[in-house]
C-alpha positions in Angstrom: -133.5 42.9 -19.4 -132.0 43.0 -15.9 -128.8 41.4 -17.4 -128.2 44.7 -19.3 -128.1 46.7 -16.1 -124.7 48.0 -15.1 -123.2 49.9 -12.2 -120.8 52.1 -14.2 -120.7 54.3 -17.3 -118.4 52.0 -19.2 -121.0 49.2 -19.0 -123.7 51.6 -20.3 -121.4 52.5 -23.2 -120.7 48.9 -23.9 -124.4 48.2 -23.9 -125.0 51.0 -26.4 -122.2 49.7 -28.5 -123.8 46.2 -28.4 -127.2 47.7 -29.5 -125.6 49.5 -32.4 -123.8 46.3 -33.3 -127.1 44.3 -33.2 -128.7 46.9 -35.6 -125.7 46.6 -37.9 -125.9 42.8 -37.8 -129.7 42.9 -38.6 -129.0 45.3 -41.5 -126.1 43.2 -42.7 -128.3 40.1 -42.5 -131.0 41.8 -44.6 -128.4 42.9 -47.1 -126.9 39.4 -47.4 -130.4 37.9 -47.8 -131.3 40.6 -50.4 -128.0 39.9 -52.3 -128.6 36.1 -52.2 -132.1 36.6 -53.5 -130.9 38.9 -56.3 -128.2 36.4 -57.3 -130.8 33.7 -57.4 -133.2 35.7 -59.5 -130.4 36.8 -61.8 -129.3 33.2 -62.4 -132.9 32.1 -63.0 -133.6 35.1 -65.4 -130.3 34.3 -67.2 -131.3 30.7 -67.6 -134.8 31.7 -68.9 -133.2 34.2 -71.3 -130.8 31.6 -72.6 -133.7 29.2 -73.2 -135.7 32.0 -74.9 -132.7 32.8 -77.1 -132.3 29.1 -78.0 -136.0 28.9 -78.9 -135.8 32.0 -81.0 -132.9 30.6 -82.9 -134.8 27.4 -83.5 -137.9 29.4 -84.6 -135.8 31.5 -86.9 -134.3 28.4 -88.5 -137.8 27.0 -89.1 -139.1 30.2 -90.6 -136.1 30.3 -92.9 -136.8 26.7 -93.9 -140.4 27.3 -94.5 -139.8 30.4 -96.6 -137.9 28.5 -99.4 -140.0 28.0 -102.7 -141.1 24.5 -103.8 -139.3 24.7 -107.2 -135.8 25.2 -105.6 -133.4 22.5 -106.0 -130.8 21.1 -103.7 -127.8 19.4 -105.1 -129.6 19.1 -108.6 -132.8 17.7 -107.1 -136.3 19.3 -106.5 -136.4 20.9 -103.0 -139.1 20.0 -100.6 -139.5 21.2 -97.1 -140.5 17.8 -95.8 -137.4 16.3 -97.3 -135.1 19.1 -95.9 -136.3 18.8 -92.3 -136.9 15.1 -92.5 -140.6 15.4 -91.4 -143.7 14.0 -93.1 -146.6 16.2 -94.5 -149.9 15.8 -92.7 -153.1 17.7 -93.8 -151.3 20.3 -95.8 -149.0 21.3 -92.8 -145.7 19.6 -92.0 -144.4 18.9 -88.6 -142.0 21.9 -88.9 -145.0 24.2 -88.8 -146.2 22.5 -85.6 -142.8 22.8 -84.1 -142.6 26.4 -84.9 -146.0 27.0 -83.2 -144.8 25.1 -80.2 -141.6 27.1 -80.0 -143.5 30.4 -80.3 -145.7 29.2 -77.4 -142.7 28.3 -75.3 -141.1 31.7 -76.0 -144.2 33.5 -75.0 -144.5 31.3 -71.8 -140.8 32.0 -70.9 -141.2 35.7 -71.4 -144.3 35.7 -69.3 -142.4 33.7 -66.6 -139.5 36.2 -66.7 -142.0 39.1 -66.3 -143.6 37.3 -63.3 -140.2 36.7 -61.7 -139.3 40.4 -62.1 -142.6 41.5 -60.6 -142.2 39.0 -57.7 -138.6 40.2 -57.2 -139.7 43.8 -56.9 -142.5 42.8 -54.5 -140.2 40.8 -52.3 -137.6 43.6 -52.2 -140.2 46.1 -51.2 -141.4 43.7 -48.4 -137.8 43.3 -47.2 -137.2 47.0 -47.1 -140.4 47.6 -45.1 -139.5 44.7 -42.7 -136.0 46.2 -42.3 -137.3 49.6 -41.5 -139.8 48.2 -39.0 -137.1 46.1 -37.2 -134.7 49.1 -37.1 -137.5 51.2 -35.5 -138.3 48.5 -33.0 -134.6 48.1 -32.1 -134.1 51.8 -31.7 -137.2 52.0 -29.5 -135.9 49.0 -27.4 -132.4 50.6 -27.2 -133.8 53.9 -26.0 -135.9 52.1 -23.3 -132.9 50.0 -22.2 -130.7 53.1 -22.1 -133.2 55.0 -20.0 -133.5 52.1 -17.6 -129.8 51.6 -17.4 -129.2 55.3 -16.8 -131.7 55.2 -13.9 -130.2 52.0 -12.5 -126.7 53.3 -13.0 -127.6 56.6 -11.2 -128.9 54.6 -8.2 -125.9 52.3 -8.2 -123.5 55.1 -8.6 -125.0 56.7 -5.5 -124.7 53.4 -3.6 -121.1 53.0 -4.8 -120.2 56.5 -3.8 -121.6 55.9 -0.3 -119.8 52.5 -0.1 -116.6 54.1 -1.4 -116.7 56.9 1.2 -117.3 54.2 3.9 -114.4 52.1 2.5 -112.1 55.1 2.2 -112.8 55.9 5.8 -112.0 52.3 6.8 -108.9 52.3 4.6 -107.7 55.6 6.1 -108.2 54.1 9.6 -106.5 50.9 8.5 -103.7 52.7 6.8 -103.1 54.9 9.8 -102.8 51.7 12.0 -100.6 50.0 9.4 -98.4 53.1 9.1 -97.9 53.1 12.8 -97.0 49.4 12.7 -94.7 49.9 9.8 -92.9 52.8 11.5 -92.5 50.7 14.6 -91.2 47.8 12.4 -88.9 50.2 10.5 -87.4 51.5 13.8 -86.9 47.9 14.9 -85.3 47.0 11.5 -83.1 50.1 11.5 -81.9 49.1 14.9 -81.3 45.5 13.7 -79.6 47.0 10.6 -77.3 49.1 12.7 -76.5 46.0 14.8 -75.9 44.0 11.6 -73.6 46.7 10.3 -71.7 46.7 13.5 -71.4 42.9 13.3 -70.3 43.2 9.6 -67.7 45.7 10.5 -66.4 43.4 13.2 -66.5 40.5 10.7 -64.6 42.6 8.2 -62.0 43.4 10.8 -61.8 39.7 11.8 -61.6 38.7 8.1 -58.8 41.2 7.5 -57.0 39.7 10.5 -57.8 36.2 9.2 -56.4 37.2 5.8 -53.2 38.5 7.4 -53.0 35.3 9.5 -53.7 33.2 6.4 -50.9 35.0 4.5 -48.5 34.3 7.4 -49.7 30.7 7.5 -49.2 30.4 3.8 -45.7 31.8 4.1 -45.0 29.4 7.0 -46.6 26.6 4.9 -44.2 27.4 2.0 -41.3 27.4 4.5 -42.5 24.2 6.1 -42.9 22.6 2.6 -39.4 23.7 1.8 -38.2 22.3 5.1 -40.3 19.2 4.6 -38.6 18.6 1.3 -35.2 19.2 2.8 -36.0 16.9 5.8 -37.4 14.3 3.4 -34.1 14.4 1.4 -32.1 14.3 4.7 -34.4 11.5 5.9 -33.7 9.5 2.8 -30.0 10.1 3.2 -30.3 9.1 6.9 -32.4 6.1 6.0 -29.7 5.0 3.5 -27.0 5.7 6.1 -29.0 3.8 8.7 -29.4 0.9 6.3 -25.6 1.0 5.7 -24.9 1.2 9.4 -27.4 -1.6 10.0 -25.5 -3.8 7.6 -22.2 -2.7 9.3 -23.7 -3.5 12.7 -24.8 -6.8 11.5 -21.4 -7.5 10.1 -19.8 -6.3 13.3 -22.2 -8.5 15.3 -21.3 -11.4 13.1 -17.6 -10.6 13.6 -18.1 -10.2 17.4 -19.8 -13.6 17.5 -16.9 -15.1 15.5 -14.4 -13.3 17.8 -16.3 -14.5 20.9 -16.1 -18.0 19.5 -12.4 -17.6 18.8 -11.9 -16.1 22.2 -13.7 -19.0 23.7 -11.4 -21.3 21.7 -8.2 -19.5 22.5 -9.0 -18.5 26.1 -6.1 -19.3 28.4 -3.9 -19.9 25.3 -0.5 -18.5 24.2 1.0 -17.7 20.9 4.5 -16.6 19.7 4.7 -14.5 16.6 7.7 -13.4 14.5 7.8 -10.1 12.7 10.2 -9.4 9.8 10.6 -5.8 8.5 13.9 -5.8 6.7 16.2 -2.8 7.1 14.0 0.2 6.1 13.5 2.8 8.7 9.8 3.3 7.8 9.2 -0.4 8.2 10.9 -0.4 11.6 8.6 2.4 12.8 5.6 0.6 11.4 6.6 -2.7 13.0 6.7 -1.0 16.4 3.3 0.5 15.8 1.9 -2.9 14.6 3.3 -4.7 17.7 1.8 -2.2 20.0 -1.7 -2.4 18.3 -1.6 -6.2 18.1 -0.7 -6.3 21.7 -3.7 -4.1 22.7 -6.0 -6.1 20.5 -4.9 -9.6 21.6 -4.9 -8.5 25.2 -8.5 -7.4 24.9 -9.3 -10.9 23.5 -7.5 -12.6 26.3 -4.6 -13.9 24.2 -1.1 -13.9 25.6 1.0 -13.1 22.6 4.7 -12.6 22.2 6.0 -10.7 19.2 9.7 -11.2 18.4 11.8 -9.5 15.8 12.9 -11.9 13.1 16.4 -11.2 11.7 16.8 -14.0 9.2 13.5 -15.4 7.8 15.4 -18.3 6.1 16.0 -19.9 9.5 12.5 -19.3 10.8 10.6 -22.5 11.8 7.3 -23.3 9.9 5.4 -23.9 13.1 5.6 -20.3 14.2 3.6 -17.6 12.4 5.7 -15.1 10.5 4.4 -11.5 9.7 6.3 -9.9 6.8 6.0 -6.1 6.4 6.0 -4.6 2.9 5.6 -1.0 2.0 3.6 -0.2 -1.2 6.0 2.4 -2.8 5.7 1.6 -6.5 3.9 -1.4 -8.1 2.1 -3.7 -5.8 3.3 -6.9 -7.3 6.9 -5.8 -7.5 6.9 -4.5 -3.9 5.5 -7.8 -2.5 7.8 -9.9 -4.6 10.8 -8.1 -3.3 9.6 -8.4 0.3 9.2 -12.2 -0.1 12.6 -12.7 -1.9 14.3 -14.8 0.8 11.1 -16.3 2.3 9.3 -19.6 1.6 5.7 -18.9 0.7 3.7 -21.2 3.0 0.6 -21.0 5.2 2.6 -19.9 8.2 3.5 -16.6 6.4 1.3 -13.5 6.4 2.2 -10.4 4.3 1.2 -7.0 5.7 1.2 -4.3 3.0 1.6 -0.8 4.3 -0.2 2.0 2.4 1.4 5.4 3.3 -1.7 7.4 2.3 -4.6 9.5 3.6 -7.9 7.8 4.1 -9.5 9.2 0.9 -6.5 8.0 -1.2 -6.6 4.4 0.0 -7.1 1.7 -2.7 -10.7 0.5 -3.1 -9.8 -3.2 -3.7 -7.9 -5.4 -1.2 -4.5 -6.6 -2.2 -5.4 -10.3 -2.0 -7.8 -9.7 -4.9 -5.0 -8.1 -7.0 -2.2 -10.6 -6.3 -3.2 -13.6 -8.3 0.2 -15.4 -8.8 0.6 -19.1 -7.8 3.1 -18.3 -5.0 0.5 -15.9 -3.4 -2.0 -18.7 -3.1 0.3 -20.6 -0.7 0.6 -17.6 1.8 -1.6 -17.8 4.9 -2.9 -14.2 4.7 -2.4 -10.9 2.7 -3.4 -7.9 4.9 -3.6 -4.1 4.0 -2.8 -1.5 6.7 -3.0 2.3 6.3 -0.1 4.1 7.9 1.2 7.7 8.2 4.3 8.9 10.0 2.5 11.7 11.7 -0.5 9.6 12.7 0.8 6.1 12.7 -1.8 3.4 12.1 -4.9 5.6 12.2 -8.5 4.5 12.8 -10.2 3.3 9.6 -12.1 0.4 8.1 -9.0 -1.0 6.4 -7.1 -1.2 9.7 -10.1 -2.8 11.5 -10.2 -5.5 8.9 -6.4 -5.9 9.1 -6.6 -6.6 12.9 -9.4 -9.1 12.4 -7.5 -11.0 9.6 -4.3 -11.1 11.6 -6.2 -12.4 14.6 -7.8 -15.1 12.5 -4.4 -15.9 11.0 -2.7 -16.6 14.3 -5.7 -18.5 15.7 -4.4 -21.8 14.3 -1.0 -21.3 16.0 -2.1 -20.8 19.6 -1.3 -23.4 22.3 -2.7 -24.2 25.7 -1.2 -21.9 28.4 
């Protein structure tokens, strides 16, 4: 019973609800039991009534059978009850009569059984109703007693709870006052931290804006540097190509210097006499003077004592002395060279110098010794190209550098000990 006690009104209400539910459940159980009993009694009575009906039908059939006269015929024959029912006659009564008596007794018995069932059914229902009413009264009495005890217990507990609540409220108010003070102190501290944080954020925003500006400048400088980088890369590639070309030229020059040093070593303290034939053209005369001057400077630097004499008649020129024949390229190369060598024997002691009266950019790309392929040209000791202008003379260029080297190599086999 103590388990039903509660400390609040909701628990009391729940307990009353549970009591009402228990009463309803008991009533429902009684109703279900009463219904099952009624169904069972109804089925039994229906079965008994069916059996009684069957017995009555059988009795009726026997009565109808026994009521037929003895003289009746059936299918042209004399009718006899014993023959119709298939039973034998014994002591003036056939078996049909006995069966009829038995059926009557069974019917009477069944009817009596049905009446007993109905009486028993009524008695049982009355007992159930009385038991139901008693249980309901007991439950109501028990519920009223429980409710009274619960109300008393709830009143006591409610008083205890109110006292406890007042004590707890006082403690909570004291605790809340303390916590509110702590929270206010914490809030003031956090507000101060927030103001400091806001100040830092403002500084960071300013620094970020400055950084963004700096980044924009850096990006602009980066784009400029990228552009300069690409330009420098292109220039670097060009310089690399130029350096490669210059390296090859330096290597060639080093090879030529080594060859010249070797020749210098071979011709040191040696002398040579060279004849120069230029015909009667004024341009060739000017060119011959320029050529003698340049050859003189070049051979002097190499330590060769050379004497250049003007040849007036190349037909009387000895084969042991090198002869340089000047030719100006005025029209076709083959015709100009052929005219210059008209009265000269083509032999290894003869060198043809072809003058190109052109600017550097207009000079031929191929040397003349590659273009002159006749049999007479193969007998000549050297074919040399020289660039010449009246205003500049023999100006500095790759063609003239190669010409001086070829002429130096040409006269190398004609030098003699000094």
